[in-house]
Phi, psi and omega in degrees: 000132183277180179295149178272127179267134177253118179266137174263104182268131174280157181303145180300128178264130182246147178302132182200116180254123178203161177282139180229134173245129179237133179238124177291126184296323185287314187256340185084001179297139186238139172226160179238151177197191180229131177288148174246338176208167186211144174217177176296334185261349182168198182203168171249135179238129177273122180202147179286327179255136179233168171255154179295155177307137179092348181297136177270133185229156163256126181237152175228123177251130182237134176209124177050044177080359178255143180227150175238129179236135180196170171272156180209164175236141176287115181279321177199160180231137171248108189307131180063012179239313182162196183205150174267134182243140173253126178290144177236129172046059179298125179301142183305324181287351179264342183300320178301323178295313179299314180299318180295317179296318180295323182289335180258354181298141178086353180271355185284000000 
């Protein structure tokens, strides 16, 4: 029997379109974009302007009058296309919104 491989699986990303506002915590610079997917750990946002990898952000995701606000870190950037965001310390009062969106994601 060979070695056992342990895979580190990132949370499942589900299709999810919503408006996103991101504010860089250090400078206050703000950009807008649209999410294309969502997971418990983060999202991908399509935007022409991005922040560098590692940038700390305050984000607000809006869909059908509902909003989720949390801090995030830029996990990666695809120049002129968008960026992957990792959620940081999601406030407890925001978790029900995230769970509801994840349970309905992909049904649109």
